[in-house]
C-alpha positions, 0 to 999 in steps of 0.5 A: 584241077584247073580251077578256072574250069570249074568256076566257069563250068559246066561241071559234072557233079555227083550228088547224093539223093540224101542231099536233095532237100538240102541243096534245094534249100541251099538253092533257095537260100542262095537266091535270097542272099546278097552276093556283095561281101561274103556269100559263102558264110552268109549261106552256110549260116543260114542252112545251118540255121535252117536245116541243123546241119554243121561240120562235114554234112554242111559243107561237103554237099555244097562243095560237091554241088558247087565245084564237083570236087571233095577239096580245093581252094576256100569256098569263100574265095570261089563262091563269088567267081562262080557267080550267083546264077551259076551257083543257084543252077548247080545247087538246083541241078 
């Protein structure tokens, strides 16, 4: 995978309809977070607190929506490169 293409987009992410409300919450929360520092851990901590999801149920839908892949580089490193605007757009799609 050429990760720069994933970062810059566009991507074709497959979404589980069961994750629609979760991803909408992720987009809403992402829009309120400061993006300096570590937005990945801030996002996942806020989502965990709001939804009660943890582990794979928390991380995999986010990774799929943001990268269209199940595996890859650490999201802590990728999310700042994807950027706030693209991330919110991908989570909202």
